[in-house]
N, C-alpha and C positions, 0 to 999 in steps of 0.2 A: 669858728671855721666849720665845726660839725654841722651846725644849723644851715650854714650856707651850702654845704655839700649836699645835704638832704633836700634842701629847697631846689637845688640845681637838678637833682635826680627826679624830683616831682614834676618838673616841666616836661619830662618825656613820657609821663604816664598816660595810658589810655589810647596810644597810637596802635593801629593794627599791625600784625606781624608782616602783612604784605607791604605796608609802608616801610617797615624796617628792612625788608629784603630789597625793595626798590632803592632805598638809600644805600645799601651795601653795593648793589650793582653800579649805582651812580658813582660811589666812592672809587671802586676799582677802575671804572671807565675814566673818570676825571683825574685820577692819580697818574694816568698815562698820557694826559694831554700836556705834558711838560714841554713839548716842542713849540706850542703856540706862543708863550711869552718870549721865547728865544728866536722866533721866526725872523724878525727884522734883523737881529744880530747875525743869524745864520746866512741870510740872503746877502748882507753887506760884507761880512767878514769872510765867509767860506766860499760863496759863489761869486763874490766881488760885484754884485749888482749895485747900481747907484740908488740913492734915496728915492729918486723919481721912479725907477723900475720897481722898487719895493712898494711904493705908493700904489701903483697900478696892480701889482700882484695882490695887495691887501684889498683892493676893490673887487678883484675876482673872488677873493675869499668871501667878501660880503655878498656878492651876487649869488654865489653858491649857497650861502646861508639863507638868503631870501627865498630862493627857489626851493631849497630843501624844506624850509619851514612851511611854505605854502603847500608843497606836495605832501608833507607829513600830515598836515591838517586834513587834506582831501582823503588820503588813504586811511587815516584813523577813522573818519566818519563812515568809510565804505567797508573796510575789512577788519577794523578793530585795532586797538593799541598794541596788543601782544605781538601780532605778526609784524607790525611796523617796527617795533623796538628790536625784535630778534633779527630781522633782515638788516636793519641799520647798523647795529653793533658789529655783526660779522663782516659785512662789506667794508665798513669804515676801517676795521683792523687790517684787512688785506690791502686797501688803498694806501693807508699810512706807510706800510712796509714798502710798497712800490714807489712812493713819492721820493724816497731818498736817492733813487737812481735817475731822477730828472735834474738836469743841470742847465737847461736853456731857459731864456726868459719866457718865450711863448709856451714852451712845454710846461713850465711851472705855473703859468697862468691857468692853463687848462687843467693841470693836475690838482691845484688847490681848489679850483671851482668844483671838480668832481668829488673831491674829498668832503667838502662842506655840503654839497648837494645831498650826499648820502648821509653824512653825520647828523645834519640838522633836521632830517625827517624824524629823528628820535625825540626831539624836544616837545612838539605838540602831543605826540603819543604818550610821552612820560607824564605830562601834566594832566591829561585826561585819565590815565591810569591812577595817578595820585588822587584825583578827585573821587574816582570810583572806590578806591580803597580807604577813603577817609570819611568819618562821620562829619556832618556839617560843622559841629562845634570844634572839630579838631583840624580843620583844613589849613588854617594859618600856621599852626604848629607843625603840621605835616610838611608844608612847603618849607618851613624853617629847617626841619630835619634834613630834607633833601639838599638845601643850601649848605647845611652843616657838612654833609657828606662831600659835596662839591668842593667846599673850601678846605676841608681836612685833606682831601686829595690834592687840592691845588697848593696848599701850604707845604706839603711834602714834595710835590712835583717839581717846582722850580729849584728847591734846595738840592734834591736828588739830581735834577737835570744839570745843575752846575757841576756836580761831581762827575756825572757821566761825560759831559763835554770835556772836562779836564783829563779824564782817564781814557775814554774811548773815542772821543770826537763826536761831532754832531750826528753821525749816522746811527749811533747808539740810541739817540732819542726816538728816531723813527721806528726802530725795532721794538722799543719798549711801548710806544704808543700802540702799535699794531697788535702786539701780544696781549696787552691788557684789555683791549676791545674784544678780542676773541675769548679771553677768560670771562669777561662780563657776559658774553653771549651764552657760554656754557652754564653759568650760574643762573641766568634768566630762564633758560629752558628747564632747569631742574627745580626751581622754586616758585616761579610765577606762571607756570603753564595753567591755562584756564580751568583744567580739571582739579588743580591743587589750590588755587587762590579763591578768596571769598570777597565778593563785591558787597560793599555796605551802603553805597549811595549812588545807585545807578539812576541817571536822569534820562528819561525818554520824553521828548517833546513832540506832540502830534503835529502842530503847525509852528515850526520854529521861526522866530523872528530873525531876519537877516542882519548880520553884523553891520552892513552898510547903512541901515536905517537907524542905528544907535548913535545919536549925536554925542552923548557923553563919552562913549568909547573912543571916538575919533579925536576929541580934545585930549583925552588921556593918551592916545597914540602919539600925538605930537610931543607931549611932555616927556614920554618915555623915549622917543627918538632923540630928543635933546639930551636927556640923561645918559642914554647909551653912547651918544656921540662923544661926550666929554669923558665918561667913565672908561671907554675903550682906549683913551690915550695912555692909560697906565700900562697897557699891554702891547703898545707899538712904539709911540714916540718917547714915552717915559724911560724905557730901558736905554734908549740912545742918549737921553739927557743924563742919566746916571753914568753912562760910559764916557761920553764926550766932554761933559761939563764938570763932572765930579770925579772922573777917572776911577770908577769902581770896576772891579773884576767881575767876570760872569758869576763866580761863586757868591760874591757879596750882593750882586743884583738879585740872584736867586733867593738869597736869605731875606732881602728886603721885601721882595714880592711874597715870599713865604710868610712873612709877618702878618700880612693881610689875612691869609687863610687861618693862621693860628689864632688870631684875635677873634675871628668869626666863630671858630670852633669852640673857643672858651666862653664867649660872652653872648652870642646871638640868641640862643634859645631862652635863657632867663630874661634878656632884654625884651624880646618879643612877647613872652608870657606876661611881663609887667605892663608893656604898652597896650596889650589887648584889654587889660583891666582898667586902663586909663579912660578919660573922657574924650580923648582925641579921635577924630575920624580917620579913616584910611587915607582920604584925600590930603588932610593936613600933614599926616606923618610922611607921605610921599614928598610933600612940599619941603618939609624940614630935612629929609634925607638928601634931596637935590641941593638945598642950600649948603649943607656941609660939604658935599662933593665939589660944588663950585668954589667954596672957600679954600679947599685943599690946593687949588691951582693958584689962587690969589697969594697965599702965604709964600709960595716959591719965589715970588718976585720981590719979597720984602727984605731978604738977606741972602748972602752967599754962604752962610754957615751950613755945614754939611748936616747938622742935626735937623734942619728944616725939612729934609727929605723924610725923616721919620714922622714929623708932625703932619706933613702933607698926607702921608700914607695912613696915619691914624684918623684924620678927618675924613678922607675918602672912605675908609673902612666902616666907620660909624654911619656915614651917610648911606652906604651900600646896604649895611645891615638893616637899616630902617626902611629904605625905599623898596627893595626887592620883594620881601615877603608880603608887604601890604599892597603892592601893585599887583602881585600874582593873585592875592585873595580878592582884590577888586574885580579882576577879570573873571575869576571862578564864579563869583556872585552873579555877574551879568550874563555869563555863558549859559546859565540855567534856563534862559528863555529862548535860546537859539541852538545852533549846532555847536557842541562843545569843541570839536576838532577845529572848526572854522575860527571860533573866538581865540582859542589857544594858538592857532597858527598865526593870526594877525598880531597877537601879543608878541610872539617870537619874532615876527617880521619887523616890528618896531626896532628891535635890537639888531636884527640882521641887516636892515637898511643902514643902521649906524655903522656897521662894518664896512659897507660900500663906501660911504662918504667920510666917516670919521677917521679911519686910518689914512686914507689917501690925502684928505685935506690937512690932517695934522702933519704928515710927513712933508707935504708941499709947503706948508706954512713955515716949518722949522728950517727948510732948505732956503726959503726966500726971505723970511723975516727974522729968523732966530727963535730961540726958545722963549725968551721973556715975552715977546709980543704974542707968541702962540698961546702962552698961559693966560694972558690978558683977554684974548679972544674967547678962550674956553670959559673964563669967568663970565663974560658977557652972554654967551650961549646958555649958561646955567640960569641967568636971570630971565631969558625968554621962556625957558622951560617952567620956571617958577610962576611966571605970569599965566601960562597955560593952565597950571594947576589951580591957581586962584579962580580962573574962569570955570574950571571943572567943579570946584566947590559950590559955586553959584548955581550951576546947572543941576547938580545932584540935589541940592537943597530945594530947588524949584520942583524937581521930580517928586520928592518926598511930600512936599506941600500939596501937589496936585493929587496925590494918591489918598490923602487923608479923608476928603469928603466922601469918596466912593467907598472906602473901608467902613466909615461910620454908618453910611446908608445900608450897606450889606448887613452890618451887625444889628 
């Protein structure tokens, strides 16, 4: 046990203090996003919207996320990541507090669009900051640390969210979301101001290659869209499945969702450190992560036993733990030949687009076909994503093969 403990601590060594500060800011921010997994429940139970209404609201959520990711990438390349992160956190906090006072369908569509527009400008800026604060050999572990912070916050968030709903009602969630964003802003200003932080890997490209000419990236984009499409069901349709089919309370739903974050907090960093030393490529590891995520939906249709909910959550969690860090590292590597903000924006947009179609389609499907058929469709979509990743492996292998002759001639 002692050896395991020290080996676990060793996986965190060598990361810059700026990366640790960025992780803490992300932890504070994400601990407050407890309203998101309860959004479909809030809209149906508290505001009495239909599932179809919720589907369209979640599409507005996704549209705002796409617009925010695109805008965040543009602004990051023009004014820098620090200013974008600071403005995003502060304005998101104020908008979350205001959103609780909106109770009409059209008003909530506009409100959630604006919240996500502002909130998701943070993501491309954060990824570029992370790259700047990380040495090349530490980038995958730095990404993993940020995910660790996100999931530590997210593991506590739903559990605390369930308690807040029970004691204070849904409005308490919006207040906590808003206040934590504002607290994260204050911390950012105090610890990551450009005069106080140290950049260790600043990439400046004189003639950047456009992301639109990168064939491998767009194959990757399709696979990540498919991954995001099915992954996001765990935060919109899955809570309804837990509630309607297995009759779990909000507190139990929060604890089950919190299990995801707790496992990631405990195991992801050593898992990624071990996989980095393995012979497997980033592309293959993304493939395996997507396979496990698809499998998590397949098992739900095999039995009505309530324990299968935990098995499904475990499979999805392991798949997520593998796919996300290596997909992020894949983009960081390719971004070095272009505009980093642009590459990170379109990486974020792959998941933001999933928000547009994934939540809406999932809710429409369960309304018309039921949960079992919806889970079968999600399994099928994971196979499409896996086929895209197999194609990506071939393209990347061909790229490396074409580079070999020129490198040997140069030498």
